[in-house]
C-alpha positions in Angstrom: -18.2 37.2 -2.6 -18.0 33.4 -0.9 -16.3 33.4 2.8 -15.6 30.8 5.3 -16.6 32.4 8.6 -14.1 29.7 10.8 -10.3 29.9 11.7 -9.0 28.3 8.6 -5.4 29.8 8.4 -3.8 31.4 5.1 -0.1 31.7 6.2 1.1 28.5 5.0 -1.2 28.7 1.7 0.8 31.9 1.4 4.0 29.8 2.0 3.3 27.3 -0.9 1.6 29.9 -3.1 5.1 31.9 -3.1 7.0 29.0 -4.5 5.8 29.0 -7.7 8.1 27.6 -10.5 9.4 28.8 -14.1 7.5 26.4 -16.8 4.4 26.1 -18.6 1.3 26.1 -16.2 -0.2 22.7 -17.9 3.5 20.9 -17.9 4.4 18.3 -14.9 7.7 16.8 -16.5 9.4 14.6 -14.8 9.6 10.7 -13.6 7.7 8.4 -11.0 8.4 5.4 -9.4 6.0 2.5 -8.4 6.2 -0.9 -6.9 3.8 -3.2 -8.8 2.7 -6.1 -7.6 0.7 -9.2 -9.2 -0.8 -10.9 -6.6 -0.9 -14.7 -5.9 -4.3 -14.6 -4.0 -7.2 -12.5 -5.7 -7.6 -9.7 -3.6 -5.0 -9.8 -1.2 -2.1 -7.8 -0.9 -0.4 -9.4 2.2 1.2 -12.1 0.2 2.9 -10.7 -2.8 4.6 -12.9 -5.3 5.6 -11.3 -8.0 6.6 -7.5 -7.6 8.8 -5.1 -9.7 9.9 -1.5 -10.1 8.5 0.4 -12.9 9.4 3.8 -14.0 6.7 6.2 -15.4 7.7 9.2 -17.8 5.2 12.3 -17.6 5.0 15.2 -19.5 2.1 17.6 -20.2 0.0 16.1 -17.8 0.3 12.2 -19.4 2.3 9.5 -18.5 4.5 8.9 -22.2 6.2 6.1 -21.5 6.6 3.2 -18.7 9.0 0.7 -18.3 10.3 -2.2 -16.0 13.6 -1.2 -14.4 14.1 -4.0 -11.6 12.1 -7.1 -12.4 13.2 -9.7 -9.8 9.9 -10.3 -8.2 11.2 -9.2 -4.9 11.1 -5.6 -4.4 9.2 -4.0 -2.0 8.4 -0.3 -1.1 10.6 2.1 -3.0 11.7 5.4 -2.5 13.3 8.4 -4.9 16.4 10.1 -3.9 16.1 14.2 -3.5 18.0 14.3 -6.7 15.8 12.0 -8.5 18.5 9.9 -10.4 18.6 6.8 -7.9 16.3 5.2 -5.7 16.2 2.6 -2.6 13.8 -0.1 -2.1 13.2 -2.6 0.5 13.3 -6.3 -1.1 11.2 -8.8 0.3 13.8 -10.3 2.7 14.3 -7.3 4.7 17.7 -6.0 2.7 17.8 -2.4 1.7 18.7 -1.9 -2.0 19.8 1.0 -4.2 20.1 1.7 -7.6 19.6 4.0 -10.6 16.1 5.2 -12.2 17.5 4.2 -15.2 17.8 0.6 -14.3 20.9 -1.4 -13.9 22.2 -3.4 -11.0 21.1 -2.9 -7.6 23.5 -3.0 -4.7 22.7 -4.0 -0.9 23.5 -1.1 1.3 21.8 -2.5 4.5 20.1 -5.3 6.0 17.2 -4.7 8.7 17.3 -6.8 11.2 13.7 -6.6 12.6 11.9 -7.1 9.5 10.1 -10.0 10.4 8.4 -7.5 13.4 4.7 -7.1 12.3 5.4 -3.3 12.3 8.0 -3.6 9.5 7.0 -6.6 7.6 4.0 -5.1 6.7 4.6 -4.0 3.2 2.2 -0.9 3.6 4.3 1.0 5.8 7.7 1.5 4.0 10.9 2.1 6.3 13.0 3.6 4.1 13.4 7.4 3.9 16.0 9.5 1.6 16.0 13.4 2.9 18.1 15.9 2.4 20.6 16.5 5.0 24.2 18.2 6.0 25.6 15.1 3.9 24.0 13.4 1.4 25.6 10.1 1.8 23.0 9.0 4.5 19.8 6.8 3.8 17.4 6.8 6.9 15.9 3.3 7.8 13.6 2.5 10.6 15.3 -0.8 11.3 13.3 -1.5 14.8 9.7 -0.8 15.3 10.5 2.1 17.7 13.7 3.2 16.6 15.1 5.3 13.3 18.6 4.7 12.0 20.4 6.0 9.4 23.2 3.9 7.0 26.0 5.4 5.1 25.6 4.4 1.5 29.5 4.2 1.2 30.5 2.3 3.8 27.2 0.9 5.7 27.5 2.4 8.7 24.9 2.4 11.0 23.8 5.1 13.9 21.0 5.5 15.9 19.2 8.6 15.0 16.2 9.1 17.4 14.3 6.3 19.8 10.8 6.6 20.4 8.8 5.4 23.5 6.4 3.5 21.3 6.1 1.3 18.0 5.3 4.1 15.3 4.3 4.9 11.8 6.0 7.8 10.3 6.7 10.0 7.3 9.8 12.0 7.1 10.6 15.6 5.7 12.8 16.2 2.8 15.3 18.0 5.0 16.7 15.8 7.6 18.8 18.5 9.6 15.8 21.1 10.0 13.6 21.6 12.6 10.0 19.6 11.9 12.1 16.9 10.4 10.1 14.0 11.1 6.3 13.5 11.7 5.0 10.5 13.3 1.6 9.5 13.0 -0.5 6.9 15.4 -3.1 5.9 13.3 -4.2 3.7 16.2 -5.1 6.8 18.6 -6.1 9.0 15.6 -3.6 11.6 16.0 -0.4 12.9 14.6 2.6 13.8 16.4 5.7 15.4 15.2 9.1 14.9 16.7 12.2 17.3 16.0 14.7 15.3 14.5 17.6 17.7 15.2 16.8 17.7 18.5 17.1 13.5 18.5 14.7 13.1 21.3 11.3 14.4 22.8 8.2 15.7 21.0 8.2 19.2 19.2 4.6 18.9 19.0 2.2 16.4 20.4 -1.7 15.7 19.2 -0.8 18.2 16.2 -4.2 16.7 14.8 -6.6 14.9 15.7 -8.7 12.6 13.3 -11.9 10.9 13.4 -12.2 7.2 13.6 -9.0 5.3 12.6 -7.6 8.5 11.1 -3.8 10.1 10.6 -3.0 6.7 8.3 -0.7 7.3 5.3 0.9 10.2 6.5 3.5 12.5 3.9 4.8 15.8 4.8 5.7 18.1 1.8 9.3 19.0 0.9 9.3 22.4 3.2 7.9 20.8 5.9 4.9 23.3 6.0 2.3 20.7 5.3 1.3 17.0 6.4 -1.0 14.9 4.3 -3.3 12.3 6.1 -6.3 10.0 5.5 -9.6 11.2 7.6 -11.1 8.9 9.6 -13.4 7.2 6.9 -10.2 6.6 4.7 -11.6 8.4 1.5 -10.5 12.0 2.2 -6.9 13.5 2.2 -6.5 16.1 4.9 -4.1 18.7 4.5 -2.6 20.2 8.2 0.2 22.4 8.8 2.7 21.9 11.7 0.6 23.5 14.3 -2.4 21.4 13.4 -4.3 24.0 11.3 -6.2 22.5 8.8 -5.3 24.0 5.4 -7.5 21.8 2.7 -9.0 18.4 2.4 -9.9 16.4 -1.1 -11.6 13.3 -2.1 -9.3 10.4 -2.7 -11.5 8.8 -5.1 -12.4 11.6 -7.3 -10.7 9.9 -10.6 -13.1 6.6 -10.3 -15.5 6.2 -12.8 -19.1 7.3 -11.4 -20.3 3.9 -10.5 -16.8 2.7 -9.2 -16.4 4.8 -6.0 -16.2 2.9 -2.9 -17.0 4.6 0.2 -14.0 3.6 1.8 -10.5 3.7 -0.1 -7.0 2.2 0.6 -4.2 4.8 0.5 -0.6 5.5 0.5 1.1 8.9 -0.1 4.3 10.5 -1.1 5.0 13.8 -1.4 7.2 15.0 -4.4 9.7 17.5 -4.7 7.4 19.9 -5.5 5.0 21.5 -2.6 2.1 21.1 -4.6 2.2 17.3 -6.4 1.2 14.6 -3.9 1.8 10.9 -5.2 -1.5 9.1 -4.1 -1.9 5.2 -4.4 -5.7 4.1 -3.6 -7.9 1.7 -4.4 -11.5 0.6 -3.2 -12.2 -2.0 -0.6 -13.0 -2.1 3.1 -9.3 -3.1 4.0 -6.2 -4.4 2.5 -7.3 -8.0 2.5 -10.3 -6.6 0.4 -9.0 -5.0 -2.7 -11.0 -4.3 -6.0 -8.4 -2.4 -7.4 -5.5 -0.2 -6.5 -3.5 2.4 -8.8 -1.0 5.2 -8.7 -1.6 8.8 -9.5 -0.1 12.2 -9.1 -2.6 15.0 -7.5 -1.7 18.5 -7.5 -4.2 19.5 -4.1 -3.9 23.0 -5.0 -5.3 23.2 -8.5 -7.4 19.9 -8.5 -5.3 18.6 -11.6 -4.0 14.7 -11.4 -2.6 12.6 -13.7 -3.5 8.8 -13.6 0.0 6.5 -14.0 -1.3 3.1 -13.6 -4.6 1.6 -14.7 -5.1 -1.8 -13.0 -7.6 -4.6 -13.1 -8.4 -6.7 -10.0 -5.6 -9.0 -9.1 -2.6 -6.5 -9.5 -1.8 -3.0 -7.8 0.9 -0.3 -7.7 2.4 1.5 -4.7 3.7 5.1 -5.0 7.5 5.3 -4.7 7.7 9.1 -5.6 7.5 11.8 -8.2 10.3 14.1 -8.9 9.6 17.1 -11.4 12.9 17.7 -13.3 12.0 21.4 -14.1 12.0 22.5 -10.5 15.1 23.4 -8.5 16.0 22.1 -5.1 13.6 24.0 -3.0 14.4 25.5 0.4 17.9 24.5 1.2 18.0 26.8 3.8 14.6 25.3 5.3 11.5 27.1 6.9 10.8 28.5 9.6 8.1 29.6 11.4 7.2 31.9 14.8 5.7 34.4 16.5 6.8 38.4 16.0 9.4 39.0 17.3 11.1 36.3 15.9 14.7 35.5 15.3 15.6 33.0 12.5 19.0 31.0 12.3 19.2 29.5 8.8 21.8 26.8 8.6 24.0 26.3 5.4 25.3 22.9 4.5 28.5 24.6 3.1 30.9 26.6 5.1 29.0 30.1 6.3 32.0 32.6 5.8 31.6 34.4 2.7 27.9 34.4 2.1 26.0 37.7 1.7 22.3 37.4 3.1 19.1 39.0 1.9 16.7 38.5 4.6 13.5 39.3 2.7 12.3 42.2 4.9 14.8 45.0 3.1 17.6 43.9 5.3 20.8 42.6 4.5 23.8 41.2 6.5 26.8 38.6 6.3 25.0 36.6 9.4 22.9 33.7 8.9 20.8 35.0 11.8 18.2 37.5 11.7 15.2 38.9 13.8 11.6 39.5 12.1 9.7 42.5 14.3 6.8 42.6 11.9 4.7 40.0 10.8 4.7 38.4 7.3 5.9 35.5 4.9 9.6 36.5 4.2 11.9 34.7 1.3 15.8 34.4 2.4 18.5 34.3 -0.2 22.2 33.6 0.5 24.6 34.5 -2.3 28.0 33.2 -2.6 30.0 34.0 -6.0 27.3 31.8 -8.6 25.5 30.0 -5.5 22.3 30.8 -4.5 20.6 29.3 -1.2 17.2 30.0 -0.1 14.5 29.4 2.5 11.3 30.7 3.9 10.6 32.4 7.5 6.6 32.6 8.1 6.0 35.2 10.9 2.9 35.2 12.9 1.4 38.5 14.3 2.5 38.7 18.0 -0.6 38.2 20.6 -1.4 36.8 23.9 -3.1 33.5 24.3 -6.6 33.5 25.3 -8.0 31.0 27.9 -11.4 29.8 29.3 -11.9 28.2 32.4 -14.7 25.6 33.2 -15.2 23.3 36.5 -14.8 19.5 36.1 -15.7 18.3 39.4 -15.8 19.5 42.8 -12.2 20.1 42.9 -10.9 20.1 39.5 -11.0 23.1 37.0 -9.5 22.7 33.5 -8.2 26.1 31.9 -8.3 25.7 27.7 -5.8 27.8 26.0 -5.9 28.9 22.1 -2.5 27.8 21.9 0.5 25.6 23.1 1.6 26.8 26.8 4.1 26.6 29.5 3.4 26.3 32.8 6.2 27.4 35.1 7.3 25.0 37.8 6.0 25.4 41.4 3.1 27.8 40.0 0.0 28.1 42.0 -3.2 29.3 41.0 -6.0 30.5 43.6 -9.7 31.1 43.0 -11.6 33.9 44.8 -12.8 31.9 47.6 -9.6 31.1 48.4 -8.8 27.9 47.3 -5.4 27.3 45.9 -4.1 24.5 43.1 -2.2 21.8 44.6 -1.1 19.8 41.2 -1.5 21.2 37.7 -1.4 18.8 34.7 -0.5 19.7 31.2 -2.6 18.0 28.4 -0.4 16.3 25.8 -1.0 18.8 23.3 -0.5 21.5 25.8 -3.5 23.5 25.4 -5.4 22.5 28.4 -4.4 22.6 31.8 -6.3 20.6 34.7 -6.0 22.2 38.3 -6.7 19.8 41.0 -7.7 22.5 44.1 -7.3 22.5 48.0 -10.9 22.1 48.3 -14.2 21.8 46.7 -16.2 24.8 45.0 -19.4 25.3 46.4 -20.4 27.7 44.0 -19.5 29.9 40.9 -16.1 31.5 41.2 -13.2 32.9 39.6 -9.4 31.5 38.7 -6.6 33.6 39.0 -3.6 32.6 36.9 0.3 33.0 37.0 3.3 31.2 35.9 2.1 31.0 32.1 3.3 31.9 29.0 3.0 30.7 25.2 5.8 28.9 23.5 7.0 32.1 21.4 10.6 33.0 21.5 9.4 36.0 23.0 7.1 34.5 25.3 3.3 36.1 26.0 1.3 36.0 29.2 -2.5 35.3 28.8 -5.0 38.1 27.6 -6.6 38.0 30.8 -5.4 36.8 34.0 -8.3 36.3 36.2 -11.3 33.5 34.6 -15.0 33.0 35.5 -15.4 29.4 36.6 -19.2 28.2 36.6 -20.3 26.0 39.3 -21.1 22.7 37.4 -24.1 21.0 39.1 -24.6 18.1 36.3 -24.1 15.1 36.2 -24.7 14.8 40.0 -21.8 12.2 40.1 -18.7 11.3 38.0 -17.9 8.2 39.7 -16.9 5.7 37.1 -17.3 8.6 33.9 -16.2 7.0 30.9 -18.0 9.8 28.5 -19.7 12.6 29.7 -20.5 15.7 27.5 -22.9 18.7 28.0 -23.1 20.6 24.3 -20.1 21.5 22.5 -20.3 24.8 24.2 -19.1 23.5 27.3 -15.4 22.2 28.4 -15.9 18.5 29.3 -12.9 16.7 30.9 -12.0 13.1 31.9 -9.1 11.2 32.8 -8.2 8.4 30.6 -8.0 4.7 31.4 -4.8 4.8 33.4 -5.6 8.1 35.2 -2.4 9.8 34.0 -3.8 12.3 31.4 -6.9 13.8 31.1 -8.7 14.7 27.4 -11.5 16.3 26.5 -14.9 14.8 25.4 -16.1 15.8 21.8 -18.9 14.5 19.2 -18.4 14.6 15.7 -21.4 15.0 13.4 -21.6 12.1 10.4 -23.8 12.6 7.3 -27.1 15.0 7.9 -26.7 16.1 11.4 -25.4 19.1 12.6 -25.1 21.3 16.0 -27.5 24.2 17.3 -27.3 27.5 18.6 -26.1 26.3 22.1 -24.0 23.5 20.6 -26.3 20.4 21.1 -26.4 17.5 18.3 -29.1 18.1 15.9 -29.8 14.6 13.9 -31.8 15.1 11.2 -30.8 11.5 9.7 -27.1 11.4 10.2 -25.7 10.6 13.5 -23.0 11.4 16.0 -19.9 9.8 17.1 -17.6 10.2 20.1 -14.1 12.1 18.8 -11.1 10.3 20.0 -8.2 12.7 20.3 -5.6 9.9 21.1 -8.4 8.6 23.4 -10.8 5.6 22.8 -14.0 6.4 24.6 -15.7 2.7 23.5 -12.3 1.0 24.8 -12.3 2.8 27.9 -16.0 2.1 28.5 -15.3 -2.0 27.9 -12.2 -1.9 30.4 -13.8 0.1 32.9 -17.4 -1.9 32.5 -15.4 -5.3 32.9 -14.0 -4.4 36.1 -17.1 -2.5 37.8 -19.7 -4.6 35.9 -22.2 -1.9 36.6 -23.8 0.8 34.1 -25.2 4.0 34.0 -26.5 5.8 31.0 -27.9 9.1 31.4 -29.5 11.1 28.6 -31.1 14.6 27.9 -32.8 14.9 24.5 -36.0 16.1 22.5 -37.1 13.9 19.4 -38.5 15.9 16.7 -41.4 13.7 15.8 -43.5 11.8 18.3 -43.4 8.3 16.0 -40.1 7.6 14.7 -39.5 4.7 12.0 -37.4 1.8 11.9 -34.7 2.3 9.2 -33.7 -0.1 6.2 -30.8 0.6 4.2 -32.3 -1.7 1.4 -35.7 -2.8 1.0 -34.8 -6.2 1.5 -32.6 -6.0 4.5 -33.7 -6.4 8.1 -34.9 -3.2 9.8 -32.8 -1.6 12.2 -34.5 0.3 15.5 -33.9 4.6 15.3 -31.5 4.4 17.9 -31.3 7.7 19.9 -28.0 6.0 21.8 -26.1 2.9 21.0 -23.0 1.2 22.1 -23.3 -2.1 20.1 -23.0 -3.5 16.6 -26.2 -2.8 14.7 -28.9 -4.7 16.5 -27.2 -7.9 17.1 -25.0 -7.3 20.2 -24.4 -4.3 23.0 -27.1 -2.0 24.2 -28.9 0.7 23.2 -31.6 3.5 23.8 -34.0 3.4 21.0 -37.5 4.6 19.8 -39.9 2.4 17.4 -43.1 4.5 16.7 -43.9 6.6 19.9 -42.5 3.5 22.3 -39.1 4.7 23.9 -37.1 1.6 25.0 -33.8 0.2 26.5 -32.6 -3.0 25.0 -30.3 -4.6 27.0 -27.7 -7.3 26.9 -25.9 -9.2 29.7 -23.0 -11.9 29.8 -25.6 -14.4 30.2 -27.4 -13.6 27.1 -24.4 -12.9 25.2 -24.0 -15.0 22.0 -27.7 -15.9 22.6 -29.4 -12.6 21.0 -30.8 -9.9 23.2 -33.0 -10.0 26.2 -36.3 -8.7 25.7 -36.3 -4.7 25.3 -37.5 -3.1 28.5 -40.2 -0.1 27.8 -39.7 3.3 29.0 -42.5 5.0 28.2 -44.4 6.7 25.1 -43.4 10.0 23.6 -46.5 12.3 23.9 -44.9 15.5 23.3 -41.5 17.0 21.3 -40.2 18.9 24.7 -36.7 18.2 26.5 -36.7 15.1 28.6 -34.3 13.4 31.1 -34.0 9.7 31.1 -31.5 7.8 33.4 -30.9 4.0 33.1 -28.9 2.2 35.7 -28.3 -1.5 35.4 -26.0 -4.1 37.6 -26.1 -7.6 37.8 -29.9 -8.8 38.5 -31.2 -4.9 39.0 -32.2 -2.5 35.9 -33.5 0.8 36.9 -34.5 3.8 34.8 -35.7 7.0 35.6 -37.7 9.4 33.2 -37.6 13.0 34.6 -36.7 12.3 37.8 -39.2 9.5 38.6 -38.7 5.9 38.8 -40.5 4.4 36.0 -38.7 1.0 36.0 -37.6 -1.1 38.4 -36.8 -5.1 37.7 -34.8 -7.4 39.8 -35.2 -10.4 37.1 -32.0 -9.1 34.8 -29.8 -12.1 34.5 -26.3 -11.7 35.1 -24.2 -8.4 34.8 -24.2 -5.9 31.8 -22.1 -6.8 28.8 -19.3 -5.0 27.7 -17.5 -6.9 24.9 -16.2 -4.1 22.6 -18.7 -2.0 20.4 -18.9 1.2 19.1 -21.0 4.5 20.6 -23.3 6.3 18.2 -25.9 9.3 18.8 -28.9 9.6 16.9 -27.9 6.3 14.9 -30.1 4.5 12.1 -32.5 7.6 11.3 -33.5 8.8 14.6 -34.3 12.5 14.6 -34.2 15.2 17.4 -32.0 16.9 19.6 -29.2 15.6 22.3 -28.3 17.7 25.1 -26.3 15.8 27.4 -24.7 12.4 27.5 -23.2 10.7 30.5 -22.2 7.1 30.4 -20.6 5.4 33.6 -19.7 2.3 34.9 -21.1 2.8 38.2 -24.9 1.9 39.6 -27.1 4.8 40.6 -29.2 4.9 43.4 -32.2 6.5 43.5 -31.4 10.1 45.4 -28.5 10.4 43.2 -30.7 9.8 39.7 -33.2 12.7 41.2 -30.7 15.0 41.9 -29.2 14.5 38.5 -32.0 15.4 37.0 -32.7 18.6 38.7 -29.1 19.7 38.2 -29.7 19.0 34.5 -33.3 21.0 34.5 -31.1 23.8 36.6 -28.3 23.9 33.9 -31.1 23.9 30.6 -33.2 26.7 32.9 -29.8 28.9 32.6 -29.2 29.2 29.1 -29.9 32.4 27.5 -32.9 32.7 25.6 -32.9 33.7 22.1 -35.5 36.2 20.5 -37.1 34.4 17.6 -39.3 36.2 15.0 -41.6 34.8 12.4 -42.5 36.8 9.0 -44.3 36.0 5.6 -41.5 37.3 2.8 -41.0 37.0 -0.8 -37.4 36.3 -2.4 -35.9 38.8 -3.7 -32.4 37.5 -4.9 -30.6 34.6 -3.9 -26.8 33.9 -3.5 -25.0 31.2 -5.5 -25.5 28.0 -4.1 -22.0 26.1 -4.2 -21.2 22.4 -5.0 -20.2 20.2 -1.9 -16.6 19.9 -3.3 -16.4 23.9 -3.6 -16.5 24.4 0.1 -13.9 21.8 1.3 -12.3 21.3 3.9 -16.2 22.0 5.1 -18.7 19.4 4.7 -21.7 21.9 5.9 -22.8 25.3 4.4 -25.4 28.3 4.7 -26.5 30.3 1.8 -27.3 33.9 2.3 -30.8 35.1 0.4 -32.6 38.4 0.5 -36.1 38.8 1.1 -39.2 41.3 0.9 -41.1 41.0 4.3 -44.7 41.0 3.6 -45.8 40.7 6.9 -44.4 40.0 10.7 -46.6 37.1 12.2 -44.5 37.5 15.7 -41.8 39.5 17.3 -40.7 42.7 15.9 -38.6 44.0 13.0 -38.8 47.7 11.1 -37.1 46.9 8.1 -38.9 46.0 4.6 -36.1 43.8 3.7 -34.0 40.9 5.6 -31.1 38.8 4.8 -31.1 35.1 6.1 -28.8 32.2 5.9 -30.1 29.0 5.4 -28.7 25.5 5.6 -27.8 24.6 2.2 -25.3 21.3 2.5 -25.2 19.0 4.9 -22.5 16.2 5.4 -21.5 17.0 1.9 -25.1 16.7 0.6 -27.0 19.4 -1.1 -30.1 20.1 0.8 -33.2 20.1 -1.9 -35.1 22.8 0.6 -31.9 24.9 -0.4 -33.3 26.0 -3.9 -35.6 28.6 -4.0 -36.3 31.0 -7.0 -36.7 34.6 -6.9 -40.8 35.3 -6.5 -41.4 32.3 -4.0 -43.1 33.2 -0.7 -42.6 31.5 2.2 -43.2 31.7 6.3 -39.8 31.7 7.9 -38.8 31.7 11.5 -35.9 33.9 12.2 -33.0 34.5 14.9 -30.3 37.0 14.7 -26.7 35.3 13.1 -25.2 36.8 16.6 -27.3 34.6 18.7 -26.1 31.6 17.2 -22.4 31.5 17.6 -21.8 27.9 17.0 -22.4 29.0 13.2 -19.1 30.4 13.1 -17.4 27.1 12.5 -19.3 26.8 9.0 -19.1 28.1 5.6 -21.4 30.8 4.6 -21.9 31.8 0.7 -22.7 35.1 0.4 -22.6 36.3 -3.3 -25.2 39.4 -2.5 -24.1 42.9 -3.1 -22.5 44.1 0.1 -25.0 45.8 2.5 -23.3 46.2 6.1 -26.4 48.1 7.4 -28.7 45.3 7.3 -28.5 42.5 10.0 -28.0 38.9 9.1 -30.5 36.3 10.3 -30.5 32.8 10.2 -33.5 30.4 9.4 -34.4 28.6 12.6 -35.9 24.9 12.9 
């Protein structure tokens, strides 16, 4: 049995699976349209001179014919109509044109007045949408970087539909008059936001999904509104999420390319077809739109992994996806898709006169009204009939449950409460602590899953917080499962003055204000490559690295802006190397070596500042405004690594002064450092360029730290570590009996790490206590999409194993676990310790 122990939701998968259609399983009969560009400059897509529209006929999974249907050299991005017989395209002068897919004359229906604006003139962003509405005469256009309009195809009349509060990039669902009618991506903020088109104003969801660096580009939404596709941060994978932000799947975007021609970074644009599992994808190699080696269009069945290559271009030409229409699929879900928590009342609107229809609600009940309350959780197909006319829809009902919450102290007079779903806090609500403090203000985060309470006084010890006035967003609201939450007193860091990034393992809640002081965010870190988290949530770098996750907030930019203002710097680290000597790193044998960086806010080793290890020497590489542009100043030695124990280092700098503390003692004090710290925009990484070890705490502030505060922060870190629960560990000599099947990295998607369970025969207990003669052990098998050599073992092999109980490692519940052994619920599961 292979299973993932995590929170991967299955309800949307069940909805999509129910949308099977009649016809051959291996046939994808339909038409696709692309915009084909011939470049006037090699590898440049920003200055296309020759662009045409091409129709591709697809049958039995292959392209059986392609022909140009518009060839005037001025066609921009295009989109198919819901019926598949017409298309709209943006001409290079900003005119919106409509024509049939068979060719013929193109007629102008609108002109984008703001086409010259940067957000609209980029051909990578198509501001034309042709959804299904109550009246199909309307074509939707983004005639302003922050506005959505609709235009009558008959009269050209224009209406403002929704006005956003910022420039946006967006994709639209196929149903313009339903909830979840519009998805808006904010790639610059690495997030997705859904607006309710039916309401016309405001966010339906905020911060639906946070992506890594520069993620959330190339958005598309499935025809039923239940799935969203967008690029991940590396622009090499497509991530699928539902409208609540749950990850449903993920797949590689360069899987069709030849083995030796698979760039790490891709350029993508998605269009969802009229079928819920077929995506039309434009993709090509290159680091950016101005460095394009090739770009082609393809169809990808995300559920079955099947694909159809539409074009095969050499460098110098490319095709943008305009859409795919499967001709043997009836128009799906005219009644739309709705979802909610039981009990849920669904109102399923008809485009026609509502009188005379007979409704089958899918749960055994029938009636004459387009409204029904579902008491039990499940996925229901709703059918409306009137004579020969049939209309269908879907209602997905989640089980009723109260929201769950945990609380943590942020600083002396702020407490944050994390909820496991969006909540509502009633106006005028006041929370109280057991010590007698009350909340003077409660702020909800943008995603409504975190609430920050400012207290009337300062916390001085562990406390508890009593909640009131909080409910989830179900139609029948639920209060939190627990009204009283424990709040542990936070001793570390000693001060948050000037903090730009504070992180104390993933098990803690780390909250900070954003740069404008209006919103607060949580600080997270994201593993890259051979990196993972340990039992406490600490960063373990095994040749990989971690970067701060940016949930609508850029800590690198915050550090630059705040550092330029304050002109001071403090870096505080709690870490343990896993080897006394660490070597410099080279990507290629002839390249300049890079230092093994424990912490870096820098571009390589050319600019910025970092903490690194060279052999057994630990040092800080400063850079100031005086040295910027002239190379680094001389590195400052912190000391030597003599053992592998956890240690605390605090580095603090201001103009003309540098002090470094190691385990609370000042080991460096210099007044010959010229100029103020250098803040010019860089990238934060932990464990970069091959540094190997464990990082438990990080605090970066733009204030200088005096002696007393530095020592107090060390003592606080030491006390925090001492309060961690101890984990029992046993050491055994064992022989492998049977191993679970070792999966391939692509088989565990959307996970990137995996463990595999093997069964061992105990030969001898070296340390600790274990009574049985057999033991089942989870071993790391895949890290960062790479299969580990140590994961391959054969029956009969003997090893010495250091083991911890699986239940003592709660962070592992986030990872994929492959267990294909015969079930034995009486045998406890262990994990091989580092």
